C-alpha positions as CSV (number, residue, x, y, z in Angstrom):
1,M,-114.2,13.9,-62.8
2,E,-111.5,14.1,-60.2
3,Q,-108.0,15.6,-60.2
4,A,-104.5,14.4,-59.3
5,I,-101.3,16.3,-59.2
6,F,-97.9,14.7,-59.5
7,A,-94.4,16.1,-59.7
8,G,-91.6,14.0,-61.1
9,G,-89.0,16.1,-62.7
10,C,-89.5,17.9,-66.0
11,F,-93.2,18.1,-66.7
12,W,-92.6,17.3,-70.4
13,C,-91.7,13.8,-69.4
14,M,-94.7,13.3,-67.0
15,V,-97.5,14.1,-69.5
16,K,-97.3,11.2,-72.0
17,P,-97.6,8.2,-69.6
18,F,-100.8,9.6,-68.2
19,D,-102.1,11.1,-71.5
20,E,-102.2,7.7,-73.1
21,Q,-104.4,6.1,-70.5
22,P,-108.2,5.5,-70.9
23,G,-110.3,7.6,-68.5
24,I,-107.9,10.6,-68.6
25,Y,-109.7,13.8,-69.7
26,S,-106.6,16.1,-69.5
27,V,-103.0,16.3,-68.5
28,V,-101.8,19.9,-68.0
29,S,-98.2,20.9,-67.3
30,G,-97.7,23.6,-64.7
31,Y,-96.3,24.8,-61.4
32,T,-97.4,24.2,-57.8
33,G,-96.2,24.6,-54.2
34,G,-94.7,28.0,-54.5
35,H,-95.3,31.5,-53.0
36,V,-95.5,33.5,-56.2
37,P,-99.0,33.7,-57.9
38,N,-99.0,32.9,-61.6
39,P,-95.3,32.2,-62.0
40,T,-93.7,32.0,-65.4
41,Y,-91.2,29.3,-66.5
42,E,-88.4,31.8,-66.3
43,Q,-89.3,32.7,-62.7
44,V,-89.6,29.0,-61.6
45,C,-86.2,28.3,-63.2
46,T,-84.6,30.9,-60.9
47,H,-85.4,28.6,-57.9
48,T,-86.7,31.5,-56.0
49,T,-90.5,31.0,-56.3
50,G,-90.7,27.7,-54.4
51,H,-92.6,26.0,-57.2
52,T,-92.2,22.5,-58.5
53,E,-92.9,21.5,-62.1
54,A,-96.0,19.2,-62.0
55,V,-98.8,17.8,-64.0
56,E,-102.5,18.2,-63.2
57,I,-104.6,15.2,-64.3
58,V,-108.3,15.3,-64.7
59,F,-109.6,11.8,-64.8
60,D,-112.8,9.7,-64.6
61,P,-112.6,7.5,-61.5
62,A,-115.1,5.1,-63.0
63,V,-112.5,4.3,-65.7
64,I,-109.2,4.7,-64.0
65,S,-108.7,4.9,-60.2
66,Y,-106.4,7.3,-58.3
67,E,-104.6,4.2,-57.1
68,E,-103.8,3.2,-60.7
69,L,-102.6,6.7,-61.4
70,V,-100.2,6.5,-58.4
71,T,-98.9,3.2,-59.7
72,I,-98.2,4.9,-63.1
73,Y,-96.5,7.7,-61.3
74,W,-94.0,5.5,-59.5
75,Q,-93.1,3.9,-62.9
76,Q,-92.1,7.4,-64.2
77,T,-89.7,8.6,-61.5
78,D,-86.7,7.7,-59.4
79,P,-88.3,7.9,-56.0
80,T,-84.9,7.7,-54.3
81,D,-83.7,11.0,-55.6
82,A,-85.0,14.0,-53.6
83,F,-83.0,16.6,-55.5
84,G,-84.4,16.3,-59.0
85,Q,-85.0,13.7,-61.5
86,F,-82.4,12.3,-64.0
87,Q,-80.8,15.2,-65.8
88,D,-83.1,17.8,-64.2
89,R,-81.7,19.0,-61.0
90,G,-83.0,21.3,-58.3
91,D,-86.0,21.8,-56.1
92,N,-88.3,22.7,-58.9
93,Y,-87.8,19.1,-60.2
94,R,-88.3,17.2,-56.9
95,P,-90.6,14.2,-56.8
96,V,-93.9,14.9,-55.0
97,I,-97.4,13.4,-54.9
98,F,-99.7,16.3,-54.1
99,Y,-103.0,15.0,-52.5
100,L,-106.3,16.9,-52.9
101,N,-108.2,15.0,-50.1
102,E,-107.7,12.5,-47.3
103,E,-108.5,9.5,-49.5
104,Q,-105.7,10.5,-51.9
105,R,-103.3,11.0,-49.0
106,V,-104.0,7.5,-47.6
107,I,-103.7,5.9,-51.0
108,A,-100.4,7.6,-51.7
109,E,-98.9,6.9,-48.3
110,R,-99.9,3.2,-48.5
111,S,-98.5,2.9,-52.1
112,K,-95.2,4.5,-51.0
113,Q,-94.9,2.0,-48.1
114,E,-95.6,-0.9,-50.4
115,L,-93.0,0.3,-52.9
116,Q,-90.4,0.6,-50.1
117,A,-91.3,-2.9,-48.8
118,S,-91.1,-4.4,-52.2
119,G,-87.3,-4.3,-52.3
120,R,-87.3,-2.9,-55.8
121,Y,-85.1,-0.1,-54.6
122,S,-82.2,-0.5,-52.3
123,Q,-82.3,3.2,-51.2
124,P,-85.1,4.8,-49.2
125,I,-88.1,6.1,-51.1
126,V,-87.8,9.9,-50.6
127,T,-90.7,11.1,-52.7
128,T,-92.8,13.4,-50.5
129,I,-96.5,13.3,-50.2
130,E,-97.9,16.8,-49.6
131,P,-101.2,18.7,-49.6
132,A,-102.0,20.3,-52.9
133,A,-101.3,24.0,-53.3
134,P,-102.6,26.2,-56.1
135,F,-101.7,24.8,-59.5
136,Y,-100.8,27.2,-62.3
137,P,-100.8,26.0,-65.9
138,A,-97.5,26.5,-67.7
139,E,-97.2,28.4,-70.9
140,M,-98.8,26.9,-74.0
141,Y,-95.5,25.9,-75.6
142,H,-95.0,23.5,-72.7
143,Q,-98.4,21.8,-73.1
144,A,-98.5,18.4,-74.9
145,Y,-94.7,18.9,-75.6
146,Y,-94.2,15.3,-76.5
147,K,-96.6,15.7,-79.4
148,K,-95.4,19.1,-80.6
149,N,-91.6,18.4,-80.4
150,P,-91.2,14.6,-80.6
151,A,-87.4,14.7,-81.5
152,N,-86.5,17.0,-78.6
153,F,-88.8,15.1,-76.3
154,A,-87.1,11.8,-77.2
155,R,-83.7,13.3,-76.4
156,N,-84.9,14.7,-73.1
157,H,-86.7,11.5,-72.1
158,A,-83.9,9.0,-73.1
159,L,-82.0,8.9,-69.8
160,R,-85.3,8.6,-67.9
161,A,-86.5,5.8,-70.2
162,Q,-83.2,3.9,-69.9
163,Y,-83.3,4.0,-66.1
164,L,-87.0,3.0,-65.8
165,E,-86.5,0.1,-68.2
166,G,-83.9,-1.3,-65.8
167,I,-86.1,-0.9,-62.8
168,W,-89.5,-2.0,-64.2
169,D,-88.7,-4.2,-67.3
170,H,-89.4,-7.4,-65.5
171,D,-93.0,-6.5,-64.6
């Protein structure tokens, strides 16, 4: 098993697209990149801990590759928005691919360059690619949120889904 860590706005919206893929062992909502150990949701929301909401994915590379995960990631975010994602604003919602080794860094950088060159977006791709920092799982009520609270998840995900359909619907 290998790990991948992606930040793309509210972690509630980042779980389902990965959770539904074959070869995924787990998708955990949490916080990374900050300077406070074991932060709480309330602390992260103050924008003083430096953390970003993210998902940690444990996957079987024999079934699904890291490159495939990065492709799924791009299809969940607005990579031209450095200051949050959709209705979620602020540094704790910024888009980041956190790499755990040099191979992941190379794959992420190449994928970002290919996305920029594709012409799919008229604005620059500003998603950052950063070394992984300690990952802290979020509180249990945040885990598998789309399954536990489908109506609220649908409301929160609606703006994202509408935007993504407009960008990716012709693929």
